[in-house]
MDAnalysis code that builds the backbone (N, CA, C; Angstrom):
import MDAnalysis as mda
import numpy as np

u = mda.Universe.empty(558, n_residues=186, atom_resindex=np.repeat(np.arange(186), 3), trajectory=True)
u.add_TopologyAttr("name", ["N", "CA", "C"] * 186)
u.add_TopologyAttr("resid", np.arange(1, 187))
u.add_TopologyAttr("resname", ["UNK", "UNK", "UNK", "UNK", "UNK", "UNK", "UNK", "UNK", "UNK", "UNK", "UNK", "UNK", "UNK", "UNK", "UNK", "UNK", "UNK", "UNK", "UNK", "UNK", "UNK", "UNK", "UNK", "UNK", "UNK", "UNK", "UNK", "UNK", "UNK", "UNK", "UNK", "UNK", "UNK", "UNK", "UNK", "UNK", "UNK", "UNK", "UNK", "UNK", "UNK", "UNK", "UNK", "UNK", "UNK", "UNK", "UNK", "UNK", "UNK", "UNK", "UNK", "UNK", "UNK", "UNK", "UNK", "UNK", "UNK", "UNK", "UNK", "UNK", "UNK", "UNK", "UNK", "UNK", "UNK", "UNK", "UNK", "UNK", "UNK", "UNK", "UNK", "UNK", "UNK", "UNK", "UNK", "UNK", "UNK", "UNK", "UNK", "UNK", "UNK", "UNK", "UNK", "UNK", "UNK", "UNK", "UNK", "UNK", "UNK", "UNK", "UNK", "UNK", "UNK", "UNK", "UNK", "UNK", "UNK", "UNK", "UNK", "UNK", "UNK", "UNK", "UNK", "UNK", "UNK", "UNK", "UNK", "UNK", "UNK", "UNK", "UNK", "UNK", "UNK", "UNK", "UNK", "UNK", "UNK", "UNK", "UNK", "UNK", "UNK", "UNK", "UNK", "UNK", "UNK", "UNK", "UNK", "UNK", "UNK", "UNK", "UNK", "UNK", "UNK", "UNK", "UNK", "UNK", "UNK", "UNK", "UNK", "UNK", "UNK", "UNK", "UNK", "UNK", "UNK", "UNK", "UNK", "UNK", "UNK", "UNK", "UNK", "UNK", "UNK", "UNK", "UNK", "UNK", "UNK", "UNK", "UNK", "UNK", "UNK", "UNK", "UNK", "UNK", "UNK", "UNK", "UNK", "UNK", "UNK", "UNK", "UNK", "UNK", "UNK", "UNK", "UNK", "UNK", "UNK", "UNK", "UNK", "UNK", "UNK", "UNK", "UNK", "UNK", "UNK", "UNK"])
u.atoms.positions = np.array([
    [84.903, 88.202, 38.765],
    [85.164, 87.936, 37.484],
    [84.286, 87.649, 36.560],
    [84.261, 88.181, 35.003],
    [82.907, 88.164, 34.241],
    [83.179, 87.159, 33.804],
    [82.142, 86.303, 33.872],
    [82.009, 84.733, 33.086],
    [81.257, 84.874, 31.785],
    [79.956, 85.807, 31.683],
    [79.145, 85.677, 30.394],
    [78.906, 86.820, 30.066],
    [78.807, 87.212, 28.889],
    [78.417, 88.421, 28.483],
    [77.265, 87.981, 27.409],
    [76.226, 88.753, 27.185],
    [75.093, 88.607, 26.206],
    [74.465, 89.722, 25.751],
    [74.274, 90.029, 24.499],
    [73.376, 91.293, 23.943],
    [72.294, 90.833, 23.277],
    [71.191, 91.379, 23.603],
    [70.152, 90.800, 22.992],
    [68.970, 92.061, 22.482],
    [68.529, 91.316, 21.631],
    [67.073, 92.668, 21.082],
    [65.986, 92.251, 22.236],
    [65.344, 93.388, 22.566],
    [64.238, 93.112, 23.529],
    [63.178, 93.109, 22.750],
    [62.617, 93.507, 21.703],
    [61.395, 93.216, 20.944],
    [61.152, 91.500, 20.680],
    [62.220, 91.010, 20.567],
    [61.959, 89.609, 20.214],
    [62.845, 88.648, 20.612],
    [63.782, 88.962, 21.506],
    [64.803, 88.385, 22.145],
    [65.822, 87.572, 21.438],
    [66.269, 88.137, 20.228],
    [67.078, 87.556, 19.175],
    [68.638, 87.907, 20.027],
    [69.425, 87.051, 20.087],
    [70.586, 87.183, 20.615],
    [71.467, 88.107, 19.648],
    [72.255, 88.918, 19.927],
    [72.777, 89.708, 18.700],
    [74.375, 89.547, 18.780],
    [74.823, 89.123, 20.139],
    [76.321, 89.054, 20.341],
    [76.220, 88.284, 21.745],
    [77.657, 87.436, 21.929],
    [77.453, 86.797, 23.325],
    [79.116, 86.509, 23.258],
    [79.810, 86.595, 24.906],
    [80.912, 86.426, 25.121],
    [81.131, 84.685, 24.836],
    [82.238, 84.455, 25.124],
    [82.921, 83.091, 24.506],
    [82.442, 82.010, 25.661],
    [82.527, 82.716, 26.948],
    [82.430, 81.470, 28.157],
    [81.107, 81.220, 28.352],
    [80.837, 79.891, 28.579],
    [79.508, 79.444, 28.634],
    [78.354, 79.894, 29.955],
    [79.145, 80.088, 31.032],
    [78.612, 80.702, 32.319],
    [77.776, 79.220, 32.988],
    [77.649, 78.365, 32.784],
    [77.066, 77.092, 33.273],
    [77.264, 77.105, 35.288],
    [78.435, 77.773, 35.230],
    [78.550, 77.612, 36.928],
    [78.055, 79.148, 37.603],
    [77.549, 79.853, 36.821],
    [76.944, 81.131, 37.315],
    [75.882, 81.455, 38.447],
    [75.921, 82.410, 39.203],
    [74.890, 82.186, 40.662],
    [74.305, 83.750, 40.280],
    [75.190, 84.868, 39.752],
    [74.462, 86.103, 39.853],
    [74.452, 86.615, 38.664],
    [73.682, 87.486, 37.999],
    [73.663, 88.285, 36.910],
    [72.545, 89.613, 36.974],
    [74.147, 90.518, 36.156],
    [73.615, 91.696, 36.055],
    [73.392, 92.090, 34.863],
    [72.607, 93.239, 34.685],
    [72.022, 93.470, 33.507],
    [71.656, 95.151, 33.412],
    [71.597, 95.444, 31.750],
    [70.911, 96.774, 31.530],
    [70.019, 96.512, 30.537],
    [68.935, 97.023, 30.592],
    [67.880, 96.980, 29.173],
    [67.759, 98.562, 29.046],
    [68.414, 98.952, 27.985],
    [68.544, 100.127, 27.311],
    [67.881, 100.317, 25.781],
    [66.426, 100.856, 25.806],
    [65.620, 101.006, 25.029],
    [65.597, 99.725, 24.288],
    [66.104, 99.488, 23.172],
    [65.710, 98.270, 22.418],
    [66.542, 97.283, 22.481],
    [67.579, 97.220, 23.337],
    [68.858, 96.145, 23.507],
    [68.793, 96.031, 24.829],
    [69.025, 94.516, 25.315],
    [69.246, 94.310, 26.840],
    [70.835, 93.935, 26.848],
    [71.665, 94.209, 27.580],
    [72.730, 93.917, 28.133],
    [72.994, 93.057, 29.252],
    [73.561, 92.053, 29.062],
    [73.573, 90.967, 30.326],
    [75.221, 90.328, 30.714],
    [75.503, 90.307, 31.646],
    [76.491, 89.789, 32.219],
    [76.246, 88.862, 33.534],
    [77.154, 87.893, 33.555],
    [77.009, 86.922, 34.714],
    [78.418, 87.013, 35.238],
    [78.593, 87.292, 36.729],
    [79.796, 87.325, 37.084],
    [80.004, 86.388, 38.463],
    [81.187, 86.146, 39.083],
    [81.341, 85.894, 40.282],
    [80.509, 86.466, 41.371],
    [79.977, 85.717, 42.239],
    [79.259, 86.458, 43.718],
    [80.015, 87.323, 44.005],
    [81.105, 87.377, 44.104],
    [82.361, 88.197, 44.905],
    [82.570, 89.426, 43.974],
    [82.033, 89.414, 42.643],
    [82.624, 90.518, 41.871],
    [81.847, 91.574, 42.010],
    [82.425, 92.986, 42.312],
    [81.740, 94.169, 42.707],
    [80.948, 94.611, 41.621],
    [79.747, 95.046, 42.288],
    [78.708, 95.252, 41.293],
    [78.770, 96.394, 40.271],
    [79.439, 97.427, 41.168],
    [79.831, 98.665, 40.657],
    [80.776, 98.534, 39.160],
    [81.734, 97.501, 39.193],
    [82.318, 97.083, 37.990],
    [81.629, 96.529, 37.148],
    [80.481, 95.290, 37.676],
    [79.899, 94.625, 36.793],
    [79.089, 95.711, 35.621],
    [78.366, 96.907, 36.345],
    [77.454, 97.732, 35.847],
    [78.393, 98.529, 34.934],
    [79.639, 99.084, 35.330],
    [80.478, 99.700, 34.484],
    [80.940, 99.091, 33.417],
    [81.160, 97.733, 33.405],
    [81.482, 96.744, 32.156],
    [80.253, 97.006, 31.376],
    [79.042, 96.549, 31.808],
    [77.904, 96.786, 30.959],
    [77.620, 98.235, 30.421],
    [77.792, 99.438, 30.992],
    [77.767, 100.447, 30.443],
    [78.729, 100.689, 29.502],
    [80.024, 100.360, 29.487],
    [81.216, 100.576, 28.397],
    [80.578, 99.786, 27.203],
    [80.028, 98.504, 27.349],
    [79.545, 97.500, 26.204],
    [78.425, 98.236, 25.518],
    [77.423, 98.934, 26.172],
    [76.379, 99.615, 25.694],
    [76.976, 100.807, 25.032],
    [77.848, 101.558, 25.359],
    [78.200, 102.525, 24.844],
    [78.746, 102.259, 23.353],
    [79.651, 101.456, 23.320],
    [80.407, 100.869, 22.150],
    [79.544, 100.325, 21.128],
    [78.609, 99.447, 22.019],
    [77.601, 98.736, 20.980],
    [76.827, 99.580, 20.048],
    [75.771, 100.786, 20.777],
    [75.441, 101.618, 20.255],
    [75.851, 102.311, 19.449],
    [77.379, 103.003, 19.628],
    [78.288, 103.535, 18.693],
    [78.423, 102.770, 17.345],
    [78.679, 101.753, 17.527],
    [79.244, 100.750, 16.506],
    [78.008, 100.229, 15.637],
    [76.927, 99.570, 16.163],
    [76.005, 98.928, 15.542],
    [74.537, 99.447, 16.185],
    [74.480, 100.850, 16.358],
    [73.097, 101.261, 16.651],
    [72.213, 101.094, 15.632],
    [72.676, 101.500, 14.475],
    [71.644, 101.951, 13.402],
    [71.386, 100.617, 12.746],
    [72.013, 99.411, 13.247],
    [71.554, 98.048, 12.546],
    [70.842, 97.204, 13.263],
    [70.692, 97.613, 14.691],
    [70.078, 96.898, 15.725],
    [68.280, 95.893, 15.094],
    [67.762, 97.054, 14.543],
    [66.592, 96.489, 14.172],
    [66.482, 95.850, 12.919],
    [67.232, 96.029, 12.045],
    [67.210, 95.280, 11.040],
    [68.004, 93.704, 10.915],
    [68.856, 93.553, 12.350],
    [69.295, 92.276, 12.151],
    [68.338, 91.194, 12.045],
    [68.467, 90.098, 11.183],
    [67.594, 88.777, 10.955],
    [68.273, 87.639, 11.586],
    [69.396, 87.769, 11.897],
    [69.773, 86.160, 12.230],
    [70.447, 86.499, 13.805],
    [70.490, 85.232, 14.412],
    [71.043, 85.645, 15.899],
    [72.458, 85.775, 15.472],
    [73.279, 86.123, 16.762],
    [74.570, 86.342, 16.532],
    [74.947, 87.367, 15.463],
    [74.480, 88.254, 15.060],
    [74.641, 88.627, 13.712],
    [75.749, 89.883, 13.892],
    [76.216, 90.265, 15.189],
    [77.307, 90.838, 15.576],
    [78.524, 90.108, 16.194],
    [78.677, 89.268, 15.987],
    [79.652, 88.272, 16.626],
    [81.154, 88.985, 16.474],
    [81.077, 89.875, 15.374],
    [82.442, 90.345, 15.317],
    [82.620, 91.345, 16.505],
    [82.016, 92.027, 16.796],
    [81.507, 92.807, 18.251],
    [82.615, 91.727, 19.494],
    [82.271, 90.520, 19.571],
    [82.590, 89.886, 20.646],
    [84.191, 90.038, 20.463],
    [84.597, 89.636, 19.020],
    [86.043, 89.428, 18.788],
    [86.393, 90.635, 19.230],
    [85.991, 91.782, 18.737],
    [86.928, 92.918, 18.507],
    [87.012, 93.642, 20.116],
    [85.574, 93.657, 20.612],
    [85.483, 94.390, 21.864],
    [85.208, 93.929, 23.198],
    [84.320, 93.231, 22.939],
    [84.007, 92.497, 24.168],
    [85.139, 91.673, 24.992],
    [85.939, 90.817, 24.240],
    [87.033, 90.245, 24.758],
    [88.158, 90.981, 25.357],
    [88.209, 92.427, 24.263],
    [89.161, 93.084, 25.018],
    [88.787, 93.851, 26.473],
    [87.136, 94.106, 26.441],
    [86.818, 94.850, 27.930],
    [86.962, 94.007, 28.583],
    [86.442, 92.888, 28.468],
    [86.547, 91.680, 29.690],
    [87.733, 91.392, 30.083],
    [88.810, 91.519, 29.679],
    [90.349, 91.253, 29.918],
    [90.269, 92.618, 31.036],
    [89.929, 93.912, 30.505],
    [90.224, 94.750, 31.047],
    [89.432, 94.586, 32.692],
    [88.408, 93.826, 32.893],
    [87.551, 93.739, 33.750],
    [87.743, 92.505, 34.687],
    [88.482, 91.843, 34.109],
    [88.875, 90.679, 34.637],
    [89.264, 90.503, 36.231],
    [90.211, 91.125, 36.676],
    [91.017, 91.108, 37.838],
    [90.498, 92.387, 38.626],
    [89.584, 92.448, 39.586],
    [89.382, 93.332, 40.249],
    [90.424, 94.264, 40.687],
    [91.523, 93.749, 40.852],
    [92.625, 94.578, 41.559],
    [93.465, 95.051, 40.602],
    [93.081, 95.138, 39.257],
    [93.786, 96.037, 38.355],
    [93.597, 97.421, 38.601],
    [94.381, 98.265, 38.680],
    [94.631, 99.682, 38.773],
    [93.605, 100.469, 38.226],
    [93.123, 99.954, 36.895],
    [92.062, 100.669, 36.549],
    [91.030, 100.369, 37.155],
    [90.684, 99.385, 37.606],
    [89.133, 98.933, 38.318],
    [89.303, 99.433, 39.338],
    [90.351, 99.618, 40.237],
    [90.631, 99.985, 41.372],
    [90.291, 101.527, 41.629],
    [90.545, 102.280, 40.549],
    [90.551, 103.724, 40.126],
    [88.936, 103.766, 40.418],
    [88.143, 103.046, 39.079],
    [86.909, 103.175, 39.010],
    [85.890, 103.004, 40.225],
    [86.571, 102.018, 40.851],
    [86.040, 101.873, 42.294],
    [85.872, 102.926, 42.829],
    [87.556, 103.397, 43.453],
    [87.599, 104.872, 44.213],
    [86.783, 105.967, 43.665],
    [86.704, 106.016, 42.352],
    [85.854, 107.199, 42.063],
    [84.283, 106.806, 42.538],
    [83.834, 105.563, 42.203],
    [82.364, 105.515, 42.601],
    [82.138, 105.553, 44.336],
    [83.178, 105.368, 44.960],
    [83.188, 105.449, 46.466],
    [83.431, 106.896, 46.667],
    [84.220, 107.414, 45.964],
    [84.229, 109.037, 46.190],
    [82.842, 109.775, 46.044],
    [82.293, 109.563, 44.827],
    [81.022, 110.055, 44.666],
    [79.656, 109.532, 45.575],
    [79.781, 108.334, 46.177],
    [79.106, 107.916, 47.227],
    [79.457, 108.824, 48.197],
    [80.638, 109.015, 48.731],
    [81.283, 109.550, 49.896],
    [80.656, 111.313, 49.708],
    [80.795, 111.923, 48.664],
    [80.460, 113.028, 48.560],
    [78.745, 113.324, 48.602],
    [78.260, 112.465, 48.003],
    [76.748, 112.360, 48.402],
    [76.258, 112.287, 49.867],
    [76.800, 111.197, 50.426],
    [76.658, 111.078, 51.893],
    [77.079, 112.308, 52.482],
    [77.921, 112.558, 52.505],
    [78.678, 114.109, 52.972],
    [77.200, 114.979, 52.781],
    [76.917, 115.244, 51.493],
    [75.860, 116.379, 51.511],
    [74.530, 115.977, 51.988],
    [74.034, 114.570, 52.176],
    [73.130, 114.335, 52.953],
    [73.124, 114.657, 54.364],
    [74.676, 114.452, 54.838],
    [74.852, 114.832, 56.303],
    [74.514, 116.243, 56.538],
    [75.451, 116.784, 55.501],
    [75.028, 118.511, 56.009],
    [73.650, 118.883, 55.813],
    [72.788, 118.549, 54.952],
    [71.326, 118.634, 54.823],
    [70.738, 118.428, 56.087],
    [70.922, 117.519, 56.740],
    [70.218, 117.067, 57.726],
    [70.708, 117.670, 58.806],
    [72.074, 117.774, 59.100],
    [72.501, 118.969, 60.039],
    [72.130, 120.288, 59.827],
    [71.825, 120.762, 58.544],
    [71.291, 122.195, 58.537],
    [69.743, 122.237, 58.938],
    [69.057, 121.076, 58.489],
    [67.651, 120.928, 58.741],
    [67.443, 120.956, 60.532],
    [68.684, 120.417, 61.135],
    [68.459, 120.353, 62.828],
    [68.744, 121.906, 63.260],
    [69.641, 122.420, 62.612],
    [70.034, 123.812, 63.007],
    [68.673, 124.771, 63.122],
    [68.121, 124.345, 61.554],
    [66.625, 125.210, 61.458],
    [65.820, 124.914, 62.385],
    [65.805, 123.440, 62.562],
    [64.590, 123.311, 63.815],
    [64.640, 123.686, 65.087],
    [66.384, 124.028, 65.350],
    [66.580, 124.451, 66.691],
    [66.156, 126.092, 66.521],
    [66.766, 126.507, 65.376],
    [66.160, 128.109, 65.250],
    [64.684, 128.224, 65.616],
    [63.675, 127.383, 65.032],
    [62.059, 127.489, 65.084],
    [61.975, 127.175, 66.494],
    [62.439, 126.274, 67.059],
    [62.299, 126.055, 68.456],
    [62.504, 127.234, 69.286],
    [63.486, 128.065, 69.113],
    [64.087, 129.123, 69.688],
    [62.928, 130.094, 69.548],
    [62.579, 130.459, 68.207],
    [61.628, 131.557, 68.080],
    [60.407, 131.078, 68.417],
    [59.940, 130.014, 68.707],
    [58.698, 129.557, 69.335],
    [58.773, 130.002, 70.502],
    [59.873, 129.510, 71.182],
    [59.784, 129.829, 72.646],
    [59.986, 131.455, 73.002],
    [60.746, 132.136, 72.192],
    [60.770, 133.414, 72.218],
    [59.157, 134.370, 71.935],
    [58.357, 133.547, 71.020],
    [57.120, 134.163, 71.010],
    [56.165, 133.681, 72.063],
    [56.362, 132.400, 72.330],
    [55.678, 132.220, 73.495],
    [55.451, 133.028, 74.572],
    [56.911, 133.429, 75.082],
    [57.031, 134.435, 76.068],
    [56.455, 135.930, 75.823],
    [56.817, 136.342, 74.486],
    [56.657, 137.873, 74.196],
    [55.011, 137.640, 74.145],
    [54.305, 136.676, 74.123],
    [52.943, 136.665, 73.849],
    [52.284, 136.813, 75.235],
    [52.899, 136.224, 76.337],
    [52.515, 136.396, 77.839],
    [52.697, 137.699, 78.128],
    [53.783, 138.233, 77.606],
    [53.966, 139.898, 77.993],
    [52.929, 140.639, 77.355],
    [52.387, 140.541, 76.057],
    [51.597, 140.890, 75.376],
    [50.220, 140.833, 75.924],
    [49.681, 139.498, 76.421],
    [48.779, 139.568, 77.237],
    [48.444, 140.367, 78.250],
    [49.590, 140.307, 79.262],
    [49.707, 141.033, 80.511],
    [49.446, 142.674, 80.271],
    [50.175, 142.943, 79.240],
    [50.142, 144.610, 78.706],
    [48.342, 144.887, 78.343],
    [47.849, 143.854, 77.555],
    [46.490, 144.135, 76.991],
    [45.784, 144.118, 77.936],
    [45.946, 143.501, 79.316],
    [45.016, 143.398, 80.477],
    [45.264, 144.762, 81.025],
    [46.284, 145.146, 81.181],
    [46.541, 146.504, 81.661],
    [45.618, 147.841, 81.045],
    [45.992, 147.514, 79.921],
    [45.432, 148.383, 78.966],
    [43.989, 148.505, 78.816],
    [43.350, 147.356, 78.930],
    [41.906, 147.320, 78.962],
    [41.384, 147.998, 80.469],
    [42.215, 147.470, 81.475],
    [41.830, 147.961, 82.749],
    [41.770, 149.598, 82.803],
    [43.094, 150.387, 82.417],
    [43.130, 151.581, 81.995],
    [41.906, 152.150, 81.291],
    [41.600, 151.680, 80.223],
    [40.310, 152.046, 79.329],
    [39.120, 152.081, 80.252],
    [39.014, 150.802, 80.936],
    [37.653, 151.111, 81.758],
    [37.908, 152.027, 82.875],
    [38.894, 152.308, 83.160],
    [38.746, 153.330, 84.440],
    [38.673, 154.850, 83.801],
    [39.061, 155.190, 82.541],
    [39.085, 156.425, 82.066],
    [37.523, 156.303, 81.479],
    [36.771, 154.988, 81.022],
    [35.669, 155.373, 80.486],
    [34.548, 155.618, 81.615],
    [34.777, 154.829, 82.974],
    [33.501, 155.010, 83.944],
    [33.909, 155.645, 85.156],
    [35.198, 156.077, 85.081],
    [35.879, 157.018, 86.268],
    [34.895, 158.288, 86.284],
    [34.835, 159.012, 85.290],
    [34.027, 160.308, 85.209],
    [32.775, 160.021, 85.812],
    [32.006, 158.888, 85.230],
    [30.702, 158.639, 85.714],
    [30.537, 158.515, 86.874],
    [31.357, 157.534, 87.582],
    [31.391, 157.225, 88.992],
    [31.590, 158.211, 89.824],
    [32.442, 158.976, 89.228],
    [32.795, 160.388, 90.086],
    [31.648, 161.303, 90.124],
    [30.898, 161.451, 89.307],
    [29.429, 162.411, 88.621],
    [28.582, 161.543, 89.766],
    [28.453, 160.377, 89.964],
    [27.416, 159.574, 90.771],
    [27.845, 159.596, 92.115],
    [29.120, 159.665, 92.295],
    [29.436, 159.805, 93.739],
    [29.038, 161.248, 94.257],
    [29.436, 162.111, 93.391],
    [29.080, 163.386, 93.933],
    [27.493, 163.839, 94.019],
    [26.840, 163.172, 93.222],
    [25.580, 163.520, 93.005],
    [24.880, 162.810, 94.474],
    [25.209, 161.632, 94.687],
    [24.890, 160.895, 95.788],
    [25.080, 161.403, 97.091],
    [26.409, 162.271, 97.219],
    [26.817, 162.919, 98.151],
    [25.897, 163.838, 98.331],
    [25.679, 164.840, 97.316],
    [25.081, 165.766, 97.691],
    [23.409, 165.451, 98.253],
    [22.919, 164.480, 97.456],
    [21.481, 164.213, 98.071],
    [21.556, 163.609, 99.622],
    [22.832, 162.935, 100.023],
    [22.848, 162.457, 101.472],
    [23.176, 163.828, 102.342],
    [23.835, 164.718, 101.606],
    [24.188, 165.799, 102.358],
    [22.765, 166.531, 102.719],
    [22.373, 166.768, 101.588],
    [20.696, 167.544, 101.505],
    [19.781, 166.965, 102.631],
    [19.722, 165.695, 102.657],
    [19.015, 164.947, 103.515],
    [19.567, 165.244, 105.037],
    [20.710, 165.176, 105.020],
    [21.102, 165.257, 106.562],
    [20.956, 166.865, 107.135],
    [21.485, 167.717, 105.983],
    [21.142, 169.016, 106.524],
    [19.765, 169.578, 106.626],
    [18.871, 169.330, 105.951],
    [17.733, 169.636, 106.098],
    [16.751, 168.700, 106.865],
])
């Protein structure tokens, strides 16, 4: 439940508008500081943070729309007290009960968005896992193919060596055989 709402100018801390509850029994505060204005609300500890921030977002949008051009020129505290009577009280009533259909719908929308984000993240993680599996398979295949390549390279080197030195060996063998035969025959 929203207990206290306050809108103040950031530059000098001048309070521009404040809800009617005094909020002395408050333990939690949620706020938004947007540019030159701070939007503060105090809620029960059990009040959903998403609703508190949505409440502040609604206040911010309406305050900026209605009084945005007058913020810097406000000279006295609570210069926009009419905003309390017109918008803050009405909006506060809408956000008072977290079980109202409107608030449940907002929470469900937020949950749906979170669910979508989490689903996307899980899909990305699974996609990364699949890609890692593919890279692992490719590296295994590359390792086995590199072994085959090394074996073939050794065979080709051996064949090149034989082709290069076989004629020389044959000629030397024939010359040695002739010298040997010449010494034996003569």
